[in-house]
C-alpha positions, 0 to 999 in steps of 0.5 A, a space after each residue: 215331752 218335756 223334751 226328751 226323757 233322757 235329756 235334762 233341761 238347762 236352767 231357765 231364764 224365768 219361772 213361776 208356779 200356780 196351784 189351781 183351785 179346783 179341777 184343772 186340765 193342762 192338756 184341755 186348756 192349752 190344747 185349744 191353742 194347738 193347730 193340729 198334732 204337728 203344730 210347730 209353734 204349740 205342742 201339748 201332751 199329757 205331760 206338758 205343753 211347749 209354746 213358742 211365741 213372740 212377746 213385746 220384748 223378744 221371743 220365748 219358749 215356754 214349757 208348762 208342766 203339772 206336778 203329781 199328787 194331791 197338791 199338784 201345781 202347774 210349773 212354768 219355765 221360760 227361755 229367751 228374751 221374752 221369758 220374764 214377760 211370758 211368765 208374768 202373763 202366765 196365769 192369763 195363759 193358763 186360764 187361772 182367772 176364769 170364774 165359772 161360779 155364775 155359770 155353774 149356779 143353779 139358776 143358770 143351769 136351768 137356762 142352759 141346753 142339755 148338751 152344754 150342761 153335759 159338756 161342762 160336767 164332762 170337762 170340769 178342768 177346762 179353762 180358756 187361755 188368754 194369750 194377748 197375741 192377736 195376730 197369732 190367733 188371727 193369721 191361722 184363723 184366716 188360713 182356716 176359712 172355707 177349707 178343711 181342718 187338714 188343709 188349714 193345719 197343713 198351711 199353718 205348719 208349712 208357713 211356720 216352717 218356711 218363715 218362722 224363726 227358730 225359738 230360743 232355749 231347749 224347745 223340741 226339734 222342729 218347733 218354730 216361732 209363729 210367722 210375724 206380720 213382717 214375715 207374712 207380708 214378705 211371702 211370695 206367690 209361689 210360697 202361698 201356692 206351696 202352702 196350698 193357700 188360695 189368693 183370697 186367703 193370702 190377700 186377707 192375710 197380707 191385709 191383716 199383717 199390714 194392719 198389725 
């Protein structure tokens, strides 16, 4: 990543940068969104993160990278019809608006469990991303019910590759846009079976897609 060390990226359709105020881990923060190491819609590494998704104005491929040095910034570059929209919401995605001051205050620390305190101390650069994409979070969450992580990740990957559209721009090979509610409603029983999704989870997913 970003794509291939020897392949320069084409000019993007929109871009922005953000300088974190304090510690920030791109991998930890955006890695929360990745469903397993082979997630077709989200790929996060030490050097950057590719995210492919739908916006209200069209699909987008978004690349987030971190510059080196003491004044390190996070650079967002986006391709596709939804590029401007994705970059406009970029700070929400990066967790830039997180405010940990009250959580880190001395009076709060006295109320927290030691495990929570150790976790916070060990992960000072963690922020929580806000995508604004409810169905993209709900659908994989449904697939994760009452099965192992391995089974859930397999189902998500299989269905993304089966009915997820190709993303715009120079996203790495094998990436896909998350399945839309329409695509989920179109899935046939044999496709759910191939994805190893039982009838209860598939029925729940179809109801969620119908309401989306």
